[in-house]
N, C-alpha and C positions, 0 to 999 in steps of 0.2 A: 043404854041411856047416856052413859058417860061419853061414848063416842059421838052421839048426836049433839050433846052439849058442846063438845070440842069443835065439831064441824061448824056449829052455829057461831061459836066465838071466833073461829077463823074467818068465816064469811063476814061477820060484822066488822072484824078488824080490817079486812080488805076494803070494805065500803066506807070506812071512816077516814081514809086517806084523802087529802085535799086534792081537788082537781075540778073537772067540769061539774056544774050544778044544774040539776033539772028540778024545778020547783024548789022544795025544801030538802030534797034528798041529794046526798053527795056521792058521786061515783068515782072510782079510781080511773086513772088514765090506763091505756093499754100497757105501757111500760111498767107502771106500778102493779097492775094486775099480774103480769107475767113474772114479776119478782116476788109475788106474795107466796105465803106458805100454802094457802088454799090451792093455788095454781100448781105448785110443786107436788102436792100430795094427791090431788084428785083430777087434775086436767092433763098434766104432762104425761102420766103413764098411759093415757088413752091415745096419745099421739105417737108412741113408739111402735113402729111396725113389727109385726110378728116375723120371725125368721122364715125365709122361704123354704118350702119342702125339698127334700132330696127326691130322686126318682122313686116313684111308687113301686116300680117293678123289680127292685133289687134291695137287698138288706144293706144297711149303712156300712158296717165294718168291711165287707167285701168291696163295696162301692169305693170307699176311701183307699183300700189296698190297690184297686185297679188304677186309680188316679196316681197314686204314689209310684207304681210300677211304670206307668206310661211316662211319667216325668223322668224316671231313671233311664228308660230306653229311648226317649225321644219320639214317642208315638203320640199322635194327637188323641187325647182321651175321648173326644166326641166320636171319632171314627171307631176306636176300639169298642166303645159301648154300642155303636151301631151294629157291628158284627154280632155282638152278644145278643142284642135285641132280635136280630134276624134268626139267630140260632136257637135262642131260648127266651121267647118273648115274655115269659112270666118271671124270668130272673131266678129260677129255682137253683138252689145250691147244688143239688144233685138230681137233675131231672131223669126220667126214665130213658133208657137207651133207645135210640132210633135205629131200627134195623133196615139196612139198605138192600137193594135188589141183588147185589153181589154177595150178600151174606155178612158183610162187615157191619159193625155197629158204631154209632156215634155216641161217645161216652162223656159223662160229666157235664159240668156247667157250660163249657164252651164246645161241647159235642165233638171231641177229638176222635178221629176215625181210628178204629181198632187195628186196621191193616198197617198203619204207619206209627202206631203208638210207641212201640219199642224204639224205633228210629228217632222219633221226636224226643223221647225221654233221654236217650243216649247223647243227643246233641244239645238239648236245651235245659236239662235238669242239673243244677249245680250244687246240690245239697247232699250231705251224707245220709240224711233221712230217706228211707225208702219211699219212692214216689207212689202216691195213691190217687188214681185218676178220679176217684169219687170225692176227694177233698177239694172244695171249691178254691182254696188258696193254692194248692198244688196245681190244679187244673188251670187256674188263671196264670200262674207263673209261666208255665210251658206255652199256653196259648198265645200270650202276648209276645213271647220270643219267636213263635212261629210267624206272627203278623209282622214283627220287625224284620225277620228274614225275607218274607215275601215282598216287603217294601223294597229291600235291597235288590232282590232278584228281578223285580219288574221295572227297575229304574230306566231301562232302555226300550221298554215296550211302548209303542204309540198308544195314545188315548189317555183317558182319565186314570190317574194313578190309583185312586181309591177303588174305582171300578175293577181294575186289573187285580188288585190285591184281594178284593172280595171274591172275584171269580176263582182265583187261585186257592183261597181258603176253602172254598166250597168244592171245587172240582179238580184241584191239583195244579201246581205250577207248570208242569210239562205241557198241559193243554193250553195254558195261557201263552207260553212262549212259542208254541207251534200254531197258535191262532185257531185251535180246534175246540174251544170251550163249548159244551153242549148248551142248548137253550135253557135248561134248568139252571145252570150256573149263571148265565146272563141275567135271567129273571131274578135270581138270588142277589146278584150284584146291584141291580136296579133298586130292589127293595132296601138294600143296605145303604146305598148312596142317598136314597130318599130319607131314610132315618137320620143319616149323617147331617144332611142339610137342615132337617127339622130341628135337630138337637142344637145346632149352632145358633138358631134363632130363638131358642127357648131361654127366657131370662132366668128361670129358676133351676135349670137342669144341672148346672155346675156351680152352685152357689156355696159360699161359706167354707170353701176348702182351701186350695192353694192358688196363689197368683199365677203359678206356672200354667194353669189352665188357659188363662188369657194370653200368655206370652208364647205358648208353643206354636210353631209354624204348622201350616196345613200339610206339609210334606216333610219327610225326612231328607236331610241334605246328604 
C-alpha cells in the first residue's frame, strides 16, 4: 500500500509541473518528464537493454580463456572458435574420444589426435604441471598453439589461409604442404570457414569481453 501511495504521489508530482495545458489538466513537457523521479524509477530501467548472450555452445569461463589466449598468441578468436565448433559442436569440456579408422583417438575439448599428442605436448606445453588432455584448459592451451603453428607453416601455401589451416588441423600439415589433403579434410575446412564467416557477422558472439576481439587482424602477420 505504501508503495502504491508513493507511486501515485510521484506521478501527481510530475503532472503538476507547468507546461502545455489540455482542458483544465496540466501535463509536463518531455524534458520535465525525463527529469522526473517517476521517469528515473519506473521508465528508464525498462529502456536499458539486457546484456547480449555469450555463445550457447560453450561454458563462459573456458570461452573467456580462449579469447584471452587468442589475444596473447595473435590468433583471430572467431577462427579458433570455428575450429572448436567443427570439432566439438556442443562445446563439451571433455567429449567422448572419437576413434579413427587408423585406430588413433581424438581426445579432449579440441579433439587432439592421440598419435601426435606426445609430440604436441613436448612442443607446446609450457607448464610444470603435468599435462592432462581431458582438462579443457590444458587442451585449449595446446590446441591454440597448434593452430598458431599451422598459421605459420601455411604462410606460403596458395589459397585461403583459414582453409589451409583448417585442413592441416584435421588431416595434417604434410598433406596440405604437398597438396594431397583428402576430401574429408577439404569438407572439414569448408565447414570451418563457413562457421568462421557466420561468427564474424554475429553481433552477439563476441560481446562484452575484450576490445582485442575487434582489433585483431584476420591473419597472423
